[in-house]
C-alpha positions in Angstrom: -7.9 -82.7 -17.1 -9.3 -85.2 -19.4 -9.9 -88.9 -18.4 -8.1 -91.5 -20.5 -11.2 -92.7 -22.2 -12.3 -89.1 -23.3 -11.2 -87.9 -26.6 -9.1 -84.7 -26.7 -11.6 -82.5 -28.7 -14.7 -83.9 -27.2 -14.9 -81.2 -24.4 -14.6 -78.4 -27.0 -17.2 -80.1 -29.1 -19.6 -80.2 -26.2 -19.2 -76.6 -25.3 -19.9 -75.7 -28.9 -22.9 -77.8 -28.9 -24.4 -76.3 -25.7 -23.8 -72.7 -27.3 -25.6 -73.8 -30.4 -28.6 -75.3 -28.4 -28.8 -72.2 -26.3 -28.8 -69.8 -29.4 -31.5 -72.0 -31.0 -33.6 -71.8 -27.7 -33.2 -68.0 -27.6 -34.2 -67.7 -31.2 -37.4 -69.7 -30.4 -38.1 -67.4 -27.6 -37.8 -64.4 -30.0 -34.4 -63.2 -28.7 -32.7 -63.4 -32.0 -30.4 -60.8 -33.3 -29.5 -60.1 -36.8 -25.7 -61.0 -37.4 -23.3 -58.4 -38.1 -22.3 -59.8 -41.5 -26.0 -59.1 -42.6 -25.7 -55.4 -41.7 -22.4 -55.2 -43.4 -23.8 -56.8 -46.5 -26.8 -54.4 -46.6 -24.7 -51.3 -46.1 -22.3 -52.6 -48.9 -25.2 -53.0 -51.4 -26.4 -49.5 -50.3 -22.9 -47.9 -50.9 -22.4 -49.6 -54.2 -25.8 -48.8 -55.3 -25.2 -45.1 -54.5 -21.8 -45.1 -56.1 -23.3 -46.5 -59.5 -26.0 -43.7 -59.2 -23.5 -41.1 -58.9 -21.1 -42.5 -61.6 -23.6 -43.6 -64.2 -26.4 -40.9 -63.4 
């Protein structure tokens, strides 16, 4: 339950901020991971390049 002087979205904001801080600290320790969208983008480029090679080559 929130106190009367606390804003409704503040708790969610604090949790998000804590997650971001934890992620930055993990990245500084070398525990970073490549996001899934980067892998998907690389795969898309490879597939499109291969398709263009097959079609135009």
